[in-house]
C-alpha positions as CSV (number, residue, x, y, z in Angstrom):
1,M,0.0,0.0,0.0
2,I,1.3,3.5,-0.9
3,D,-0.3,6.8,0.2
4,D,0.6,10.2,1.6
5,K,-1.9,10.0,4.5
6,A,-0.9,7.7,7.3
7,E,-4.6,7.2,8.2
8,N,-5.2,5.6,4.8
9,L,-2.6,3.0,5.5
10,E,-4.1,1.8,8.8
11,G,-5.4,-1.7,9.0
12,N,-4.0,-4.9,7.4
13,N,-0.7,-5.4,9.1
14,K,0.4,-8.1,6.7
15,R,0.9,-5.6,3.8
16,M,3.9,-3.4,3.2
17,K,2.9,0.2,3.9
18,L,4.8,3.1,2.2
19,L,4.2,6.7,3.3
20,F,5.1,9.3,0.7
21,T,6.6,12.3,2.4
22,A,4.3,15.4,2.1
23,F,3.8,18.7,3.9
24,H,1.0,17.3,6.0
25,N,2.9,14.2,7.3
26,K,6.5,15.4,7.7
27,N,6.0,15.9,11.4
28,I,5.5,12.1,12.0
29,S,8.5,10.9,13.9
30,E,10.6,7.8,13.0
31,K,9.4,6.2,16.2
32,E,5.7,6.7,15.2
33,L,6.4,5.4,11.7
34,K,8.0,2.2,13.2
35,E,5.1,1.8,15.7
36,Q,2.6,2.0,12.8
37,G,4.7,-0.2,10.5
38,L,5.2,2.5,7.9
39,I,8.2,3.1,5.6
40,R,8.7,6.7,4.6
41,V,9.6,7.3,0.9
42,T,10.3,10.5,-0.9
43,D,10.1,9.5,-4.6
44,W,9.3,6.6,-6.9
45,K,12.9,5.6,-7.1
46,E,12.9,4.7,-3.4
47,V,9.7,2.7,-4.0
48,E,11.4,0.9,-6.8
49,K,14.4,0.0,-4.6
50,I,12.2,-1.3,-1.8
51,L,9.9,-3.4,-4.0
52,L,12.5,-4.8,-6.4
């Protein structure tokens, strides 16, 4: 799952959850990301590296 809103990535913990960095989510700490099982990405190249 890929989105720029952490709320949209809630739920199914078995899927990989990628959070695109955006103005409205840049204040989410690394600790919070880890707790929610999110991986922060800034561009599609990062997504490609993670998925391939």
